C-alpha positions in Angstrom: 109.9 39.1 15.2 107.2 36.7 14.0 107.6 34.4 17.0 107.2 37.4 19.3 104.0 38.4 17.7 102.7 34.8 17.9 103.7 34.5 21.6 102.0 37.7 22.4 98.8 37.3 20.2 98.0 33.6 21.1 97.2 34.2 24.7 95.1 37.3 23.9 93.2 35.2 21.3 92.5 32.3 23.7 91.3 34.7 26.4 88.9 36.4 24.0 87.5 33.2 22.7 86.8 31.7 26.1 83.2 31.7 27.6 81.5 31.1 30.8 78.0 31.2 32.1 78.4 34.7 33.5 79.1 36.2 30.0 76.1 34.4 28.5 73.8 35.7 31.3 74.6 39.3 30.4 71.6 40.6 28.3 69.5 38.3 26.3 69.8 36.5 23.0 67.5 37.2 20.0 66.8 34.6 17.3 68.7 35.2 14.1 68.4 32.2 11.8 68.2 28.4 11.5 67.1 26.1 14.4 64.5 27.8 16.5 63.8 27.3 20.2 62.2 30.7 20.9 62.4 34.4 20.0 64.5 35.1 22.9 67.0 33.0 25.0 67.6 34.3 28.5 70.1 32.4 30.5 68.8 33.7 33.6 65.6 31.7 33.0 66.9 28.9 30.7 69.4 26.5 32.3 72.8 26.0 30.7 74.9 23.1 32.1 78.3 22.6 30.4 77.3 23.0 26.8 73.7 21.9 27.0 70.7 24.2 27.0 67.8 23.0 29.1 64.2 24.3 28.9 61.8 23.2 31.6 64.5 20.6 32.7 64.6 19.0 29.3 67.8 19.1 27.2 66.9 20.9 23.9 70.2 21.9 22.3 74.0 22.2 22.5 75.9 25.4 22.5 78.4 24.9 19.8 79.9 28.3 19.2 80.2 31.5 21.2 81.6 34.6 19.3 82.6 37.6 21.2 84.9 39.5 18.9 82.9 42.1 17.0 79.3 41.1 17.5 78.3 38.7 20.1 76.5 35.6 18.8 75.9 32.0 19.7 75.4 29.0 17.5 73.3 26.2 18.9 72.6 22.7 17.6 69.5 20.6 18.0 69.9 17.4 19.9 67.2 15.7 17.8 68.0 16.8 14.2 71.6 18.3 14.3 70.1 21.5 12.7 72.0 24.6 13.8 70.7 28.1 14.6 72.0 31.5 15.5 71.2 33.9 18.3 72.5 37.4 18.7 73.2 39.2 22.0 71.1 42.3 22.8 
């Protein structure tokens, strides 16, 4: 019974944790805490290539985590200082 649960829940978990640029472009991202690159991140205006965030064609931060379970939030990490920051989807 446990194996059946694992086989069913694992693909659902992997699907819910995946991300792509289209999901990040829905809405905008408001600053929460930590590393700050602006009050709002809007991936329609800011460029995201793989996991790197570019502002004015300059790499600024890495997208290290995307949570989409209960509340949508992203965690970014500075390329210069390794400081992390959180932004929440609105």
